[in-house]
C-alpha positions as CSV (number, residue, x, y, z in Angstrom):
1,M,0.7,18.5,21.0
2,S,2.1,16.8,24.0
3,E,6.0,16.4,24.6
4,A,5.8,12.8,23.4
5,M,3.9,13.8,20.3
6,I,6.3,16.4,19.4
7,R,9.2,14.0,20.0
8,A,7.5,11.3,17.7
9,A,6.8,13.9,15.0
10,A,10.5,15.0,14.9
11,V,11.6,11.4,14.6
12,I,9.5,10.9,11.7
13,R,10.7,14.0,10.0
14,T,14.2,12.9,10.6
15,V,13.5,9.4,9.1
16,L,11.6,10.8,6.1
17,E,14.4,13.1,5.3
18,E,17.1,10.4,5.7
19,L,15.1,8.1,3.5
20,A,14.9,10.7,0.7
21,L,11.1,9.9,0.3
22,A,8.5,12.3,-1.1
23,W,6.6,13.7,1.9
24,G,4.7,16.5,3.3
25,E,3.3,17.6,6.6
26,T,-0.4,18.7,6.1
27,E,-0.8,19.6,9.7
28,P,1.3,19.1,12.8
29,G,1.8,15.4,13.1
30,L,0.2,14.4,9.9
31,F,2.5,13.1,7.3
32,S,1.8,12.1,3.8
33,V,4.4,9.9,2.3
34,T,4.9,8.4,-1.2
35,L,6.6,5.1,-1.0
36,P,8.1,3.7,-4.1
37,G,7.6,0.2,-5.6
38,T,8.1,-1.9,-8.7
39,R,4.8,-3.7,-9.2
40,K,2.7,-1.0,-7.7
41,L,4.7,1.9,-8.7
42,S,3.9,4.1,-5.6
43,T,1.9,3.7,-2.4
44,E,0.5,6.8,-0.7
45,C,0.8,6.4,3.0
46,A,-0.4,8.5,5.9
47,L,1.4,8.6,9.2
48,Q,-0.6,10.4,12.0
49,V,0.8,11.1,15.3
50,G,-1.9,10.7,18.0
51,Q,-2.1,11.3,21.6
52,H,-1.3,7.7,22.4
53,G,0.3,6.4,19.3
54,L,1.3,6.5,15.7
55,N,-1.2,5.4,13.1
56,V,-0.3,4.3,9.6
57,R,-2.7,3.9,6.8
58,A,-2.0,3.2,3.1
59,F,-4.3,2.9,0.1
60,V,-3.4,-0.4,-1.8
61,A,-6.3,-1.0,-4.5
62,R,-9.9,-0.3,-5.2
63,S,-12.7,-2.7,-4.5
64,P,-12.3,-5.8,-6.6
65,D,-14.5,-6.1,-9.6
66,E,-14.8,-9.9,-9.1
67,N,-14.1,-12.8,-6.6
68,H,-14.3,-10.6,-3.6
69,R,-14.4,-13.5,-1.2
70,E,-11.1,-15.0,-2.7
71,V,-9.4,-11.4,-2.6
72,Y,-10.3,-10.8,1.0
73,R,-9.5,-14.4,2.2
74,W,-6.0,-14.1,0.4
75,L,-5.6,-10.6,2.4
76,L,-6.5,-12.2,5.5
77,E,-4.2,-15.1,5.0
78,R,-1.4,-12.6,4.1
79,N,-1.9,-10.7,7.4
80,L,-0.4,-13.5,9.3
81,R,3.0,-12.8,7.6
82,L,3.0,-9.0,8.1
83,Y,4.8,-6.9,10.7
84,G,3.1,-4.1,12.5
85,I,0.4,-3.7,9.8
86,A,-2.5,-5.5,8.5
87,F,-4.8,-5.5,5.4
88,C,-8.3,-4.1,5.8
89,V,-11.1,-2.9,3.7
90,D,-13.4,0.3,4.0
91,S,-17.2,0.6,3.5
92,L,-16.6,0.6,-0.2
93,G,-14.4,-2.6,-0.3
94,D,-11.2,-0.6,-1.1
95,V,-8.1,-2.4,0.3
96,Y,-5.8,-0.6,2.9
97,L,-3.0,-1.4,5.1
98,T,-3.2,-0.1,8.7
99,G,-1.2,-0.2,11.8
100,R,-0.7,1.5,15.1
101,V,2.4,1.6,17.4
102,S,2.6,3.3,20.9
103,L,4.3,6.7,20.9
104,E,7.2,5.2,23.2
105,A,7.8,2.7,20.2
106,V,8.4,5.6,17.6
107,T,12.2,5.4,17.2
108,P,13.9,5.9,13.8
109,A,14.5,2.1,13.4
110,E,10.7,1.4,14.1
111,V,9.6,4.0,11.7
112,D,11.8,2.8,9.0
113,R,10.7,-0.8,9.7
114,L,7.1,0.1,9.5
115,L,7.4,2.0,6.4
116,G,9.4,-0.8,4.9
117,S,6.6,-3.1,6.0
118,V,4.0,-1.0,4.2
119,A,6.1,-0.7,1.0
120,D,6.9,-4.3,0.8
121,A,3.4,-5.6,1.6
122,S,1.8,-3.2,-0.9
123,D,4.2,-3.9,-3.6
124,S,4.6,-7.6,-3.3
125,S,0.6,-8.1,-3.1
126,F,-0.5,-5.7,-5.7
127,N,-0.3,-8.2,-8.8
128,T,-2.0,-10.9,-6.8
129,I,-4.9,-8.5,-5.8
130,L,-5.2,-7.3,-9.4
131,E,-5.2,-10.9,-10.8
132,L,-7.6,-12.3,-8.3
133,G,-10.0,-9.1,-8.3
134,F,-9.7,-7.9,-11.9
135,A,-8.9,-10.8,-14.1
136,D,-11.8,-10.1,-16.6
137,S,-10.9,-6.4,-16.8
138,I,-7.2,-7.4,-17.5
139,R,-8.5,-9.8,-20.3
140,R,-10.5,-6.9,-21.8
141,E,-7.4,-4.6,-21.7
142,W,-5.3,-7.1,-23.5
143,A,-7.9,-7.5,-26.1
144,W,-8.5,-3.7,-26.5
145,R,-4.8,-3.0,-26.8
146,H,-4.4,-5.8,-29.5
147,T,-7.2,-4.4,-31.6
148,R,-5.6,-0.9,-31.6
149,G,-2.0,-1.9,-31.8
150,E,-1.3,-0.2,-28.3
151,S,1.5,-1.2,-26.2
152,T,1.1,-4.1,-23.8
153,A,4.3,-3.6,-21.9
154,N,2.6,-2.7,-18.6
155,L,0.5,-5.8,-18.9
156,A,3.6,-8.2,-19.0
157,A,3.0,-9.4,-15.5
158,F,-0.3,-10.8,-16.7
159,A,0.8,-12.3,-20.0
160,H,-1.1,-15.5,-19.0
161,L,-4.4,-13.6,-19.1
162,D,-3.9,-12.5,-22.8
163,P,-6.6,-13.9,-24.7
164,E,-4.4,-14.2,-27.9
165,R,-1.8,-16.3,-26.1
166,D,-3.6,-19.6,-26.8
């Protein structure tokens, strides 16, 4: 690792410790971080120090079951309001957040801001992605839980999709 890479990795370690996040360093310069949320309870995020920059990648949601076009359009429109990151999809259609900053930009404030951007975008977008891309599955889950007397507490954000609501 170059001096710049070593410095960037040290900055990241310091920030992760100060933020008291769950994290690990699987190899020098590759960090796995768990970002807490409220809608999406946690977002797994990878920070990788490269020769020229810091890359960030976070899984947000699996490929939608339905309405792919609407989901992906919503993500692209959401990209216009994000700082340092953007939504993207992999070859399977799974949704990620990715970003890259130069090594010179890796300061404690910038790492904190980048992690905050990932956490906020993942958490604030999660229910919309689910509603647009998995509405039929959510309706089936409501029906299944009603027939078995199971708790529906974690479906509260989708009460409007409850088939018994009408």
